Backbone as CSV, one residue per row, in Angstrom:
resi,resn,N_x,N_y,N_z,CA_x,CA_y,CA_z,C_x,C_y,C_z
1,MET,2.896,-0.042,-67.648,2.337,0.977,-66.749,1.851,2.178,-67.526
2,ALA,2.589,2.561,-68.598,2.238,3.771,-69.320,1.152,3.547,-70.355
3,ALA,0.958,2.286,-70.785,0.082,2.025,-71.914,-1.351,2.471,-71.659
4,CYS,-1.818,2.371,-70.405,-3.205,2.695,-70.113,-3.395,4.166,-69.759
5,ARG,-2.357,4.925,-69.771,-2.436,6.330,-69.409,-2.792,7.183,-70.622
6,ALA,-3.531,8.258,-70.372,-3.778,9.267,-71.397,-2.921,10.473,-71.034
7,LEU,-1.823,10.652,-71.738,-0.893,11.725,-71.400,-1.449,13.072,-71.848
8,LYS,-1.544,14.001,-70.891,-2.094,15.319,-71.192,-1.121,16.455,-70.889
9,ALA,-0.108,16.203,-70.053,0.804,17.283,-69.677,2.227,16.759,-69.525
10,VAL,3.185,17.603,-69.896,4.597,17.297,-69.737,5.239,18.409,-68.924
11,LEU,5.861,18.050,-67.806,6.638,18.998,-67.015,8.105,18.817,-67.382
12,VAL,8.785,19.931,-67.625,10.170,19.881,-68.087,11.051,20.711,-67.149
13,ASP,12.096,20.091,-66.640,13.113,20.811,-65.885,13.878,21.718,-66.854
14,LEU,14.511,22.744,-66.343,15.224,23.673,-67.212,16.736,23.468,-67.160
15,SER,17.385,23.924,-66.087,18.849,23.826,-66.007,19.305,22.374,-65.964
16,GLY,20.152,22.004,-66.919,20.639,20.639,-67.003,19.829,19.765,-67.935
17,THR,18.619,20.210,-68.268,17.735,19.440,-69.148,17.563,20.126,-70.500
18,LEU,17.218,21.420,-70.465,17.136,22.193,-71.708,18.411,22.985,-71.977
19,HIS,19.078,23.405,-70.888,20.277,24.227,-71.059,21.211,24.040,-69.877
20,ILE,22.484,24.405,-70.082,23.466,24.499,-69.010,24.041,25.906,-69.098
21,GLU,23.644,26.749,-68.125,23.980,28.165,-68.147,23.559,28.771,-69.488
22,ASP,24.483,29.274,-70.289,24.102,29.952,-71.537,24.259,29.079,-72.772
23,THR,24.241,27.768,-72.584,24.363,26.838,-73.702,23.183,25.868,-73.701
24,ALA,22.500,25.779,-74.828,21.366,24.868,-74.941,21.854,23.442,-75.126
25,VAL,21.092,22.501,-74.591,21.347,21.083,-74.878,21.100,20.878,-76.369
26,PRO,22.020,20.243,-77.093,21.869,20.095,-78.543,20.515,19.498,-78.941
27,GLY,19.825,20.194,-79.835,18.548,19.722,-80.349,17.352,20.021,-79.479
28,ALA,17.559,20.674,-78.329,16.458,20.865,-77.384,15.380,21.814,-77.919
29,GLN,15.796,22.880,-78.622,14.802,23.835,-79.140,13.869,23.157,-80.135
30,GLU,14.439,22.405,-81.053,13.634,21.741,-82.080,12.751,20.668,-81.462
31,ALA,13.280,19.966,-80.453,12.486,18.935,-79.780,11.281,19.552,-79.076
32,LEU,11.468,20.718,-78.461,10.359,21.404,-77.807,9.302,21.801,-78.835
33,GLN,9.739,22.259,-79.986,8.791,22.618,-81.042,7.982,21.402,-81.470
34,ARG,8.635,20.239,-81.576,7.919,19.016,-81.946,6.898,18.631,-80.890
35,LEU,7.278,18.805,-79.617,6.355,18.485,-78.527,5.139,19.404,-78.571
36,ARG,5.348,20.644,-78.952,4.249,21.622,-78.988,3.292,21.386,-80.149
37,THR,3.664,20.569,-81.115,2.729,20.258,-82.208,1.666,19.263,-81.769
38,THR,1.811,18.707,-80.580,0.846,17.739,-80.063,-0.187,18.443,-79.194
39,SER,-1.103,17.667,-78.650,-2.170,18.236,-77.818,-1.766,18.392,-76.351
40,VAL,-0.572,17.905,-75.972,-0.197,17.956,-74.558,0.160,19.381,-74.143
41,MET,-0.122,19.690,-72.891,0.289,20.975,-72.326,1.702,20.829,-71.772
42,VAL,2.512,21.872,-71.928,3.896,21.843,-71.467,4.085,22.915,-70.401
43,ARG,4.689,22.527,-69.291,5.050,23.470,-68.246,6.521,23.244,-67.883
44,PHE,7.165,24.304,-67.417,8.587,24.241,-67.102,8.749,24.485,-65.608
45,VAL,9.416,23.563,-64.943,9.531,23.616,-63.487,11.008,23.637,-63.107
46,THR,11.365,24.551,-62.231,12.779,24.718,-61.925,13.000,25.064,-60.465
47,ASN,14.086,24.547,-59.931,14.524,24.890,-58.582,15.524,26.037,-58.594
48,THR,15.811,26.610,-59.738,16.860,27.610,-59.798,16.569,28.788,-58.880
49,THR,17.581,29.188,-58.132,17.458,30.381,-57.295,18.570,31.379,-57.631
50,LYS,19.214,31.163,-58.775,20.327,32.029,-59.172,19.854,33.307,-59.850
51,GLU,18.578,33.339,-60.278,18.087,34.501,-61.005,16.574,34.553,-60.899
52,SER,16.012,35.728,-61.139,14.569,35.902,-61.106,13.930,35.219,-62.304
53,LYS,12.623,35.046,-62.235,11.908,34.432,-63.355,12.078,35.266,-64.631
54,LYS,12.061,36.586,-64.482,12.232,37.467,-65.642,13.591,37.254,-66.297
55,ASP,14.655,37.204,-65.490,16.000,36.978,-66.044,16.119,35.590,-66.661
56,LEU,15.487,34.614,-66.018,15.516,33.256,-66.543,14.844,33.199,-67.908
57,LEU,13.707,33.859,-68.024,12.988,33.865,-69.295,13.811,34.533,-70.390
58,GLU,14.492,35.625,-70.049,15.345,36.302,-71.030,16.474,35.384,-71.490
59,ARG,17.055,34.640,-70.561,18.123,33.698,-70.903,17.599,32.640,-71.885
60,LEU,16.417,32.097,-71.602,15.844,31.058,-72.454,15.492,31.583,-73.838
61,LYS,15.013,32.811,-73.885,14.657,33.391,-75.187,15.904,33.666,-76.023
62,LYS,16.994,34.067,-75.376,18.252,34.256,-76.099,18.755,32.948,-76.691
63,LEU,18.398,31.834,-76.035,18.783,30.519,-76.529,17.774,29.962,-77.534
64,GLN,16.807,30.813,-77.922,15.818,30.467,-78.953,14.794,29.430,-78.505
65,PHE,14.484,29.432,-77.197,13.415,28.557,-76.718,12.084,29.307,-76.759
66,ASP,11.073,28.634,-77.270,9.730,29.199,-77.362,8.986,28.919,-76.061
67,ILE,9.158,29.822,-75.105,8.592,29.639,-73.766,8.006,30.971,-73.306
68,SER,6.832,30.921,-72.681,6.232,32.134,-72.131,6.315,32.111,-70.604
69,GLU,6.253,33.288,-70.002,6.453,33.409,-68.554,5.428,32.608,-67.754
70,ASP,4.181,32.578,-68.235,3.145,31.886,-67.465,3.267,30.369,-67.530
71,GLU,4.213,29.865,-68.331,4.445,28.423,-68.394,5.524,27.973,-67.410
72,ILE,6.181,28.923,-66.751,7.291,28.602,-65.856,6.820,28.650,-64.401
73,PHE,7.077,27.584,-63.661,6.795,27.559,-62.224,8.116,27.322,-61.507
74,THR,8.504,28.270,-60.664,9.809,28.191,-60.015,9.667,27.978,-58.516
75,SER,10.728,27.471,-57.921,10.746,27.301,-56.470,10.787,28.654,-55.761
76,LEU,11.254,29.695,-56.449,11.204,31.044,-55.874,9.749,31.483,-55.696
77,THR,8.911,31.181,-56.677,7.489,31.488,-56.573,6.871,30.751,-55.390
78,ALA,7.219,29.479,-55.256,6.687,28.683,-54.146,7.146,29.244,-52.805
79,ALA,8.406,29.692,-52.740,8.936,30.253,-51.493,8.227,31.560,-51.147
80,ARG,8.042,32.423,-52.136,7.346,33.688,-51.874,5.920,33.421,-51.386
81,ASN,5.236,32.464,-52.032,3.876,32.128,-51.606,3.841,31.718,-50.138
82,LEU,4.827,30.918,-49.700,4.854,30.453,-48.313,5.165,31.595,-47.351
83,VAL,6.092,32.473,-47.742,6.416,33.641,-46.913,5.168,34.500,-46.697
84,GLU,4.408,34.692,-47.759,3.189,35.500,-47.644,2.143,34.802,-46.785
85,GLN,2.040,33.481,-46.925,1.090,32.730,-46.109,1.442,32.812,-44.630
86,LYS,2.735,32.694,-44.324,3.187,32.714,-42.937,3.277,34.127,-42.372
87,GLN,3.253,35.134,-43.257,3.350,36.545,-42.859,4.611,36.791,-42.015
88,VAL,5.745,36.323,-42.550,7.018,36.508,-41.867,7.898,37.488,-42.646
89,ARG,8.938,37.959,-41.964,9.911,38.882,-42.563,11.219,38.100,-42.747
90,PRO,11.502,37.644,-43.951,12.618,36.716,-44.118,13.983,37.392,-44.252
91,MET,14.986,36.745,-43.696,16.365,36.983,-44.088,16.548,36.165,-45.366
92,LEU,16.818,36.851,-46.477,16.857,36.186,-47.779,18.288,35.788,-48.132
93,LEU,18.582,34.499,-47.983,19.872,33.959,-48.390,19.733,33.402,-49.802
94,VAL,19.607,34.331,-50.746,19.467,33.969,-52.153,20.407,34.848,-52.971
95,ASP,20.654,34.440,-54.192,21.472,35.240,-55.093,20.817,36.595,-55.315
96,ASP,21.607,37.647,-55.408,21.061,38.995,-55.603,20.170,39.071,-56.838
97,ARG,20.475,38.263,-57.848,19.684,38.294,-59.080,18.295,37.705,-58.891
98,ALA,18.085,36.996,-57.781,16.773,36.417,-57.499,15.885,37.347,-56.678
99,LEU,16.447,38.417,-56.149,15.702,39.309,-55.257,14.461,39.935,-55.884
100,PRO,14.450,40.230,-57.204,13.220,40.801,-57.774,11.982,39.943,-57.564
101,ASP,12.133,38.645,-57.414,10.974,37.776,-57.194,10.414,37.916,-55.782
102,PHE,11.111,38.656,-54.917,10.622,38.917,-53.557,10.295,40.395,-53.357
103,LYS,10.143,41.115,-54.461,9.841,42.548,-54.384,8.556,42.764,-53.590
104,GLY,8.608,43.707,-52.647,7.445,44.009,-51.829,7.373,43.232,-50.530
105,ILE,8.233,42.234,-50.375,8.276,41.460,-49.127,9.104,42.218,-48.093
106,GLN,8.575,42.377,-46.901,9.267,43.084,-45.821,10.401,42.213,-45.276
107,THR,11.622,42.747,-45.281,12.781,41.955,-44.838,13.544,42.600,-43.676
108,SER,13.137,43.793,-43.249,13.816,44.409,-42.118,13.413,43.708,-40.830
109,ASP,14.330,43.664,-39.858,14.110,42.967,-38.595,13.574,41.557,-38.841
110,PRO,14.349,40.708,-39.527,13.839,39.405,-39.958,13.475,38.474,-38.810
111,ASN,12.433,37.670,-39.054,12.022,36.652,-38.086,11.844,35.294,-38.766
112,ALA,12.504,35.118,-39.906,12.515,33.853,-40.634,13.763,33.825,-41.511
113,VAL,14.156,32.645,-41.938,15.305,32.494,-42.836,14.849,31.743,-44.076
114,VAL,15.075,32.357,-45.239,14.801,31.705,-46.518,16.135,31.482,-47.212
115,ILE,16.433,30.247,-47.560,17.746,29.930,-48.117,17.615,29.212,-49.455
116,GLY,18.348,29.728,-50.427,18.439,29.095,-51.739,19.905,28.977,-52.109
117,LEU,20.195,29.006,-53.400,21.584,28.968,-53.844,22.132,30.387,-53.843
118,ALA,23.112,30.639,-52.976,23.650,31.992,-52.826,25.148,31.939,-52.564
119,PRO,25.931,31.547,-53.564,27.375,31.366,-53.354,28.081,32.575,-52.754
120,ASP,27.663,33.784,-53.134,28.327,34.989,-52.627,27.985,35.275,-51.170
121,HIS,26.954,34.614,-50.647,26.513,34.879,-49.276,26.796,33.721,-48.327
122,PHE,27.277,32.611,-48.860,27.541,31.451,-48.008,28.918,31.570,-47.347
123,HIS,29.038,32.527,-46.424,30.268,32.632,-45.654,29.912,32.710,-44.170
124,TYR,30.908,32.624,-43.328,30.676,32.402,-41.901,29.772,33.463,-41.269
125,GLN,30.046,34.740,-41.535,29.292,35.798,-40.861,27.796,35.726,-41.191
126,ILE,27.491,35.530,-42.464,26.087,35.494,-42.869,25.397,34.230,-42.340
127,LEU,26.059,33.092,-42.478,25.469,31.853,-41.989,25.295,31.879,-40.472
128,ASN,26.209,32.552,-39.779,26.089,32.655,-38.326,24.911,33.541,-37.927
129,GLN,24.659,34.576,-38.733,23.495,35.421,-38.490,22.205,34.599,-38.643
130,ALA,22.156,33.765,-39.673,20.999,32.893,-39.869,20.877,31.904,-38.707
131,PHE,21.997,31.346,-38.297,22.038,30.409,-37.174,21.419,31.024,-35.919
132,ARG,21.770,32.266,-35.626,21.246,32.920,-34.419,19.746,33.177,-34.522
133,LEU,19.270,33.554,-35.708,17.828,33.745,-35.889,17.077,32.441,-35.638
134,LEU,17.611,31.350,-36.150,16.961,30.051,-35.984,16.953,29.615,-34.525
135,LEU,18.044,29.900,-33.816,18.087,29.581,-32.382,17.026,30.346,-31.607
136,ASP,16.675,31.532,-32.099,15.654,32.345,-31.444,14.242,31.952,-31.861
137,GLY,14.135,30.894,-32.667,12.811,30.383,-33.021,12.323,30.709,-34.410
138,ALA,13.144,31.382,-35.221,12.726,31.711,-36.584,12.583,30.431,-37.408
139,PRO,11.547,30.345,-38.257,11.419,29.166,-39.125,12.457,29.191,-40.244
140,LEU,12.873,28.010,-40.671,13.828,27.867,-41.767,13.081,27.367,-43.000
141,ILE,13.110,28.168,-44.054,12.448,27.811,-45.313,13.523,27.579,-46.361
142,ALA,13.620,26.351,-46.843,14.611,26.011,-47.869,13.916,26.000,-49.226
143,ILE,14.431,26.796,-50.148,13.824,26.828,-51.473,13.986,25.473,-52.137
144,HIS,15.112,24.830,-51.913,15.279,23.417,-52.231,16.532,22.925,-51.524
145,LYS,16.780,21.618,-51.598,17.926,21.024,-50.903,18.813,20.217,-51.841
146,ALA,18.932,20.675,-53.080,19.767,19.945,-54.038,21.201,19.852,-53.527
147,ARG,21.794,18.677,-53.697,23.163,18.467,-53.240,24.174,19.208,-54.108
148,TYR,23.932,19.195,-55.416,24.849,19.855,-56.357,24.112,20.128,-57.652
149,TYR,24.729,20.920,-58.512,24.150,21.225,-59.817,25.279,21.337,-60.829
150,LYS,24.923,21.437,-62.100,25.904,21.454,-63.169,26.164,22.876,-63.662
151,ARG,27.443,23.270,-63.657,27.880,24.507,-64.292,28.741,24.135,-65.490
152,GLN,29.082,25.129,-66.302,29.921,24.836,-67.462,31.307,24.351,-67.050
153,ASP,31.766,24.760,-65.862,33.103,24.339,-65.417,33.075,23.077,-64.567
154,GLY,31.897,22.440,-64.461,31.786,21.198,-63.705,30.689,21.249,-62.662
155,LEU,30.603,20.204,-61.829,29.604,20.163,-60.766,29.959,21.148,-59.658
156,ALA,28.923,21.688,-59.005,29.126,22.671,-57.937,28.133,22.411,-56.815
157,LEU,28.531,22.730,-55.592,27.661,22.539,-54.431,26.350,23.308,-54.583
158,GLY,25.258,22.639,-54.264,23.961,23.293,-54.218,23.676,23.803,-52.813
159,PRO,22.451,24.282,-52.567,22.121,24.804,-51.232,21.915,23.722,-50.187
160,GLY,21.670,22.488,-50.628,21.356,21.419,-49.683,22.335,21.257,-48.537
161,PRO,23.647,21.200,-48.812,24.608,21.043,-47.712,24.560,22.181,-46.694
162,PHE,24.238,23.383,-47.156,24.184,24.531,-46.248,22.895,24.506,-45.425
163,VAL,21.793,24.085,-46.051,20.546,23.916,-45.306,20.731,22.863,-44.221
164,THR,21.349,21.750,-44.591,21.562,20.655,-43.642,22.464,21.088,-42.491
165,ALA,23.464,21.916,-42.787,24.348,22.419,-41.730,23.563,23.249,-40.716
166,LEU,22.683,24.126,-41.212,21.877,24.952,-40.307,20.884,24.089,-39.517
167,GLU,20.308,23.086,-40.168,19.404,22.172,-39.459,20.152,21.465,-38.333
168,HIS,21.331,20.970,-38.648,22.120,20.227,-37.661,22.529,21.116,-36.486
169,ALA,22.960,22.338,-36.799,23.460,23.231,-35.752,22.359,23.707,-34.815
170,THR,21.134,23.811,-35.332,20.041,24.387,-34.540,18.996,23.351,-34.123
171,ASP,19.210,22.101,-34.521,18.275,21.022,-34.195,16.861,21.362,-34.663
172,THR,16.785,21.910,-35.876,15.493,22.234,-36.471,15.377,21.530,-37.813
173,LYS,14.203,21.592,-38.385,13.955,20.984,-39.687,13.407,22.048,-40.623
174,ALA,14.008,22.154,-41.787,13.563,23.146,-42.757,12.255,22.715,-43.420
175,THR,11.447,23.704,-43.763,10.323,23.481,-44.661,10.844,23.667,-46.078
176,VAL,10.782,22.618,-46.877,11.307,22.677,-48.246,10.143,22.913,-49.199
177,VAL,10.308,23.865,-50.136,9.186,24.226,-51.006,9.383,23.794,-52.454
178,GLY,10.620,23.556,-52.890,10.866,23.195,-54.284,10.813,21.693,-54.504
179,LYS,11.223,21.283,-55.712,11.345,19.844,-55.989,12.296,19.217,-54.974
180,PRO,12.030,18.029,-54.445,11.032,17.040,-54.865,9.730,17.053,-54.069
181,GLU,9.390,18.159,-53.432,8.201,18.188,-52.577,6.922,17.965,-53.391
182,LYS,6.001,17.185,-52.841,4.764,16.860,-53.554,3.982,18.113,-53.925
183,MET,3.905,19.075,-52.986,3.097,20.262,-53.231,3.640,21.068,-54.411
184,PHE,4.952,21.045,-54.609,5.541,21.768,-55.740,4.984,21.229,-57.058
185,PHE,4.994,19.910,-57.206,4.509,19.315,-58.453,3.003,19.529,-58.628
186,LEU,2.249,19.422,-57.545,0.807,19.623,-57.636,0.471,21.063,-58.017
187,GLU,1.226,22.025,-57.452,1.010,23.428,-57.808,1.381,23.680,-59.267
188,ALA,2.471,23.055,-59.718,2.894,23.232,-61.110,1.846,22.673,-62.073
189,LEU,1.171,21.591,-61.673,0.153,20.975,-62.520,-1.180,21.714,-62.479
190,ARG,-1.380,22.535,-61.454,-2.705,23.122,-61.227,-3.209,23.897,-62.439
191,SER,-2.305,24.650,-63.088,-2.727,25.469,-64.229,-3.091,24.629,-65.447
192,THR,-2.708,23.356,-65.456,-3.041,22.488,-66.585,-4.387,21.793,-66.395
193,GLY,-4.834,21.720,-65.142,-6.070,21.003,-64.861,-5.913,19.495,-64.941
194,CYS,-4.672,19.024,-65.002,-4.405,17.586,-65.159,-4.104,16.930,-63.820
195,LYS,-4.419,15.664,-63.750,-4.059,14.856,-62.596,-2.627,14.346,-62.776
196,PRO,-1.934,14.016,-61.678,-0.557,13.506,-61.801,-0.434,12.314,-62.737
197,GLU,-1.421,11.411,-62.702,-1.331,10.217,-63.556,-1.523,10.541,-65.039
198,GLU,-1.853,11.790,-65.347,-1.976,12.219,-66.747,-0.754,13.017,-67.203
199,ALA,0.309,13.002,-66.376,1.465,13.849,-66.660,2.769,13.068,-66.573
200,ILE,3.798,13.630,-67.188,5.140,13.051,-67.144,6.142,14.163,-66.882
201,MET,7.212,13.825,-66.178,8.268,14.781,-65.835,9.557,14.382,-66.539
202,ILE,10.259,15.371,-67.116,11.560,15.126,-67.738,12.596,15.967,-67.007
203,GLY,13.662,15.324,-66.493,14.687,16.079,-65.776,15.984,15.315,-65.650
204,ASP,17.024,16.039,-65.187,18.362,15.442,-65.066,18.702,15.043,-63.641
205,ASP,17.800,15.300,-62.687,18.046,14.973,-61.280,17.178,13.780,-60.895
206,CYS,17.831,12.656,-60.577,17.069,11.430,-60.322,16.150,11.581,-59.116
207,ARG,16.606,12.276,-58.076,15.811,12.407,-56.853,14.789,13.537,-56.966
208,ASP,15.262,14.733,-57.259,14.392,15.908,-57.203,13.400,15.971,-58.361
209,ASP,13.827,15.607,-59.560,12.935,15.647,-60.718,12.114,14.370,-60.833
210,VAL,12.800,13.262,-61.041,12.125,12.000,-61.351,11.496,11.370,-60.108
211,GLY,12.292,11.248,-59.036,11.753,10.663,-57.815,10.589,11.454,-57.265
212,GLY,10.725,12.770,-57.238,9.654,13.623,-56.728,8.385,13.496,-57.539
213,ALA,8.530,13.492,-58.865,7.359,13.385,-59.738,6.671,12.034,-59.573
214,GLN,7.479,10.970,-59.531,6.885,9.636,-59.418,6.220,9.432,-58.066
215,ASN,6.673,10.140,-57.055,6.056,10.032,-55.729,4.647,10.616,-55.687
216,VAL,4.318,11.486,-56.643,2.958,12.036,-56.682,2.099,11.333,-57.726
217,GLY,2.663,10.329,-58.409,1.868,9.563,-59.353,2.141,9.839,-60.810
218,MET,3.112,10.709,-61.099,3.498,10.970,-62.477,4.491,9.911,-62.957
219,LEU,4.719,9.867,-64.261,5.850,9.127,-64.800,7.060,10.052,-64.788
220,GLY,8.267,9.465,-64.760,9.480,10.277,-64.752,10.481,9.788,-65.773
221,ILE,11.011,10.712,-66.568,12.070,10.393,-67.527,13.346,11.094,-67.071
222,LEU,14.402,10.304,-66.875,15.699,10.835,-66.475,16.575,10.985,-67.711
223,VAL,17.134,12.198,-67.901,18.020,12.429,-69.044,19.471,12.465,-68.572
224,LYS,20.361,11.986,-69.442,21.776,11.874,-69.090,22.550,13.127,-69.481
225,THR,21.988,14.287,-69.155,22.668,15.566,-69.364,22.736,16.287,-68.027
226,GLY,23.337,17.475,-68.018,23.365,18.262,-66.787,24.101,17.569,-65.665
227,LYS,23.427,17.413,-64.526,24.068,16.858,-63.331,24.081,15.331,-63.312
228,TYR,23.467,14.693,-64.313,23.402,13.238,-64.329,24.796,12.630,-64.193
229,ARG,24.886,11.581,-63.382,26.100,10.790,-63.262,25.750,9.314,-63.442
230,ALA,26.728,8.539,-63.903,26.491,7.126,-64.209,25.805,6.405,-63.051
231,ALA,24.781,5.653,-63.372,24.019,4.824,-62.426,23.100,5.628,-61.512
232,ASP,22.860,6.906,-61.801,21.903,7.679,-61.007,20.538,7.007,-60.965
233,GLU,20.169,6.367,-62.086,18.846,5.756,-62.167,18.655,4.640,-61.150
234,GLU,19.759,4.144,-60.586,19.669,3.075,-59.590,19.488,3.615,-58.172
235,LYS,19.486,4.943,-58.026,19.434,5.548,-56.697,18.022,5.766,-56.173
236,ILE,17.018,5.566,-57.020,15.646,5.781,-56.560,14.818,4.518,-56.786
237,ASN,13.784,4.377,-55.965,12.871,3.242,-56.065,11.441,3.761,-55.895
238,PRO,10.578,3.595,-56.899,10.810,2.871,-58.148,11.791,3.594,-59.066
239,ALA,12.398,2.823,-59.946,13.339,3.380,-60.915,12.598,4.305,-61.879
240,PRO,13.310,5.176,-62.583,12.647,6.018,-63.581,11.870,5.185,-64.592
241,TYR,10.742,5.737,-65.046,9.994,5.081,-66.113,10.908,4.869,-67.318
242,LEU,11.780,5.863,-67.593,12.705,5.768,-68.720,13.952,6.578,-68.402
243,THR,15.113,6.063,-68.807,16.362,6.831,-68.766,16.870,6.915,-70.199
244,CYS,17.147,8.128,-70.661,17.582,8.297,-72.044,18.662,9.370,-72.128
245,ASP,19.244,9.522,-73.305,20.428,10.367,-73.459,20.166,11.847,-73.226
246,SER,19.027,12.363,-73.708,18.812,13.807,-73.630,17.338,14.134,-73.842
247,PHE,17.011,15.411,-73.696,15.628,15.875,-73.872,15.062,15.498,-75.243
248,PRO,15.797,15.689,-76.338,15.237,15.269,-77.631,14.864,13.789,-77.667
249,HIS,15.668,12.928,-77.049,15.340,11.511,-77.009,14.086,11.263,-76.167
250,ALA,13.913,12.019,-75.098,12.712,11.892,-74.275,11.469,12.275,-75.075
251,VAL,11.578,13.352,-75.840,10.455,13.777,-76.675,10.148,12.717,-77.729
252,ASP,11.183,12.148,-78.338,10.977,11.068,-79.309,10.154,9.943,-78.693
253,HIS,10.507,9.550,-77.478,9.793,8.455,-76.819,8.332,8.829,-76.575
254,ILE,8.097,10.047,-76.106,6.718,10.484,-75.837,5.903,10.445,-77.123
255,LEU,6.455,10.980,-78.210,5.733,11.027,-79.473,5.442,9.636,-80.033
256,GLN,6.372,8.716,-79.823,6.236,7.379,-80.417,5.439,6.404,-79.564
257,HIS,5.468,6.606,-78.231,4.892,5.577,-77.347,3.813,6.048,-76.385
258,LEU,3.682,7.343,-76.157,2.751,7.797,-75.125,1.602,8.633,-75.657
259,LEU,1.581,8.911,-76.959,0.504,9.707,-77.532,-0.247,8.914,-78.612
């Protein structure tokens, strides 16, 4: 399947693929440098809602990753774009560190709910406030619906279970803007000028990274770092184009077989 493709762009997940919190995946910085010696364009795509793009970039630079801000496409950006398109005033259920990405958005007297990963805000009173807004007809915008993610102390609940709880309680359906939504990947590719069949995705989430990318026509490489668990590659159909140990191994494969 890959032999007839001309690879022009590589999309790379961040948390769990290049780093886990403040620790880089071993060899990831050097592997990225090797990838950049080729003609392919590299973009970084993330569902993280724990911090703003600026804070995320600072974290990556401290870990010695050669990444610029305009190469990062986040689900927070996608959520803000949708809020502006809909011209709504959101109740922002996101981590306080992510709020700078919504600077200038009117949030008083909310008539919409935007939900991401917000552990400090996922308690009964706040969720009940969101529940009541939704019952009154407010739209529910989910930045993503990941079931869980990887922290240094182990796996942790993602926003997905909380989004699903609100959907169930209010008999509504959230509009999801992050991975694995097709529009997320197409928007991330837009700045490269590449078609999906000219791109490959590398990530640790079989559904959101690999499944989502392959659903739009990209190839997907699943890495066994971050949130990966044994046999994840069997959970999606079609299966990942490749499953390998880590980001450096994925880069090795691209350099040896796809360029």
